[in-house]
C-alpha positions in Angstrom: 0.2 0.0 0.0 1.3 3.4 -0.9 0.6 6.5 1.4 1.6 10.1 1.0 1.5 12.4 3.9 3.0 15.8 5.2 6.3 15.4 6.9 6.2 14.9 10.6 8.7 15.4 13.5 9.3 11.5 13.7 10.5 11.3 10.1 13.7 13.4 10.9 16.0 10.3 10.8 14.6 9.0 7.6 14.6 12.6 6.1 18.2 13.1 6.5 19.1 9.6 5.0 17.8 11.1 1.7 18.3 14.8 2.1 21.6 16.1 3.5 21.2 19.6 2.2 18.5 20.8 4.5 19.6 22.6 7.7 18.1 21.5 10.9 16.1 24.6 11.6 14.6 24.3 8.0 13.3 20.7 8.8 11.3 22.1 11.7 9.9 24.8 9.4 9.0 22.2 6.8 7.0 20.3 9.5 5.4 23.3 10.8 4.5 24.8 7.5 3.6 21.5 5.8 6.1 22.0 3.0 7.2 18.5 2.8 5.8 15.1 2.1 6.9 11.4 2.9 6.0 8.8 0.6 5.5 5.3 2.3 5.5 1.9 0.6 3.8 -0.7 2.9 4.4 1.6 5.9 8.1 2.1 5.1 9.4 5.5 4.3 10.5 5.3 0.7 10.6 8.9 -0.7 10.3 12.6 0.0 9.5 15.9 -1.5 10.2 19.3 -0.3 9.4 22.8 -1.5 9.2 26.4 -0.6 7.6 29.6 -2.1 9.7 31.1 -4.8 9.0 34.9 -4.9 6.9 34.1 -1.6 3.8 33.0 -4.0 5.0 30.2 -6.2 5.5 26.8 -5.2 9.0 25.5 -6.0 9.9 21.8 -5.7 13.5 21.8 -4.0 14.0 18.2 -3.8 12.3 15.0 -5.0 13.9 11.7 -3.9 12.9 8.2 -4.0 15.2 5.5 -2.3 17.3 3.8 -5.1 15.6 0.4 -4.6 12.1 1.9 -5.4 13.0 4.1 -8.3 11.6 3.6 -11.9 8.2 2.2 -10.5 6.3 5.4 -10.6 6.5 6.7 -7.1 8.3 9.9 -8.2 5.4 10.6 -10.6 2.9 9.8 -8.0 4.7 12.0 -5.4 4.8 15.0 -7.8 1.2 14.4 -8.7 0.2 14.6 -5.1 2.2 17.9 -4.6 0.5 19.3 -7.7 -2.8 18.5 -6.7 -2.2 19.9 -3.2 -0.8 23.2 -4.6 -3.8 23.4 -7.1 -6.3 22.9 -4.0 -4.4 25.7 -2.2 -5.1 27.9 -5.2 -1.7 28.1 -6.8 -1.7 28.6 -10.5 1.9 27.7 -11.4 4.7 25.4 -10.2 8.5 25.8 -10.6 11.4 23.2 -10.0 15.0 23.0 -11.2 17.8 20.6 -11.9 21.5 20.8 -13.1 21.7 20.4 -16.9 23.9 17.5 -16.6 21.3 15.5 -14.5 18.7 13.3 -16.0 15.8 14.7 -13.8 15.1 17.3 -16.5 13.7 14.5 -18.6 11.5 13.2 -15.9 10.1 16.8 -15.3 9.3 17.2 -19.0 7.4 14.0 -19.3 5.2 15.3 -16.4 4.5 18.6 -18.4 7.2 20.9 -17.1 8.8 23.3 -19.7 12.2 24.8 -19.6 12.0 28.4 -18.5 15.6 29.5 -18.0 18.6 29.1 -15.8 21.7 30.4 -14.3 25.3 29.6 -14.0 27.2 29.8 -10.6 30.7 30.4 -11.4 32.2 31.6 -8.2 35.0 29.3 -7.5 34.1 28.0 -4.2 30.4 27.3 -5.4 30.8 26.6 -9.1 28.4 23.9 -10.6 26.9 23.2 -13.9 24.0 25.6 -15.3 20.8 25.3 -13.1 17.8 24.6 -15.5 14.4 25.9 -14.3 11.2 24.2 -15.2 7.7 25.6 -15.2 4.2 24.0 -15.2 0.8 25.9 -15.3 -1.8 24.4 -12.9 -4.3 27.1 -13.1 -7.3 27.0 -10.9 -10.8 26.5 -12.0 -12.3 29.5 -13.9 -13.3 32.3 -11.3 -11.1 31.4 -8.3 -8.6 33.4 -6.7 -5.0 32.8 -7.7 -2.3 34.2 -5.3 0.3 34.7 -8.0 -1.6 37.2 -10.1 -3.8 38.5 -7.2 -6.9 38.5 -9.3 -9.2 36.2 -11.1 -8.3 34.4 -14.3 -10.7 34.4 -17.3 -10.2 30.7 -18.1 -8.1 27.8 -17.1 -5.0 27.3 -19.1 -4.2 30.9 -19.5 -0.5 31.6 -19.4 1.0 34.0 -16.9 
């Protein structure tokens, strides 16, 4: 059985097995603000997704990770779909994510309907890395609902920002 739920304090040990980048105080914030999910397979924590709000109003998936033993079984797709539905239910109109251009994740996100929308290069010697590719997906709310990104009602679903 597959279950997806918001991250909880008792998930901390599991979380840090997969996510070595998140500072401890940020984990507490993810729990408090419900900005992370844990995917369980038969009760066993198997994957996670965390996000924040880019520009303080646009959900940005910072990390999606499925244990290697469970990859390529549709669980990442399921976790992304869950996040997308949750964000749509909260009234958001678009989503962002990113990956380095030398990583395979870009192909995964494109299969889910995300489109390339820009990128940047960090070339400071101590922080240098390959170009970071940003991807976008519209999930506009149903006609007539409030969209926090635009601060107004949109005329129809599918309208581009």
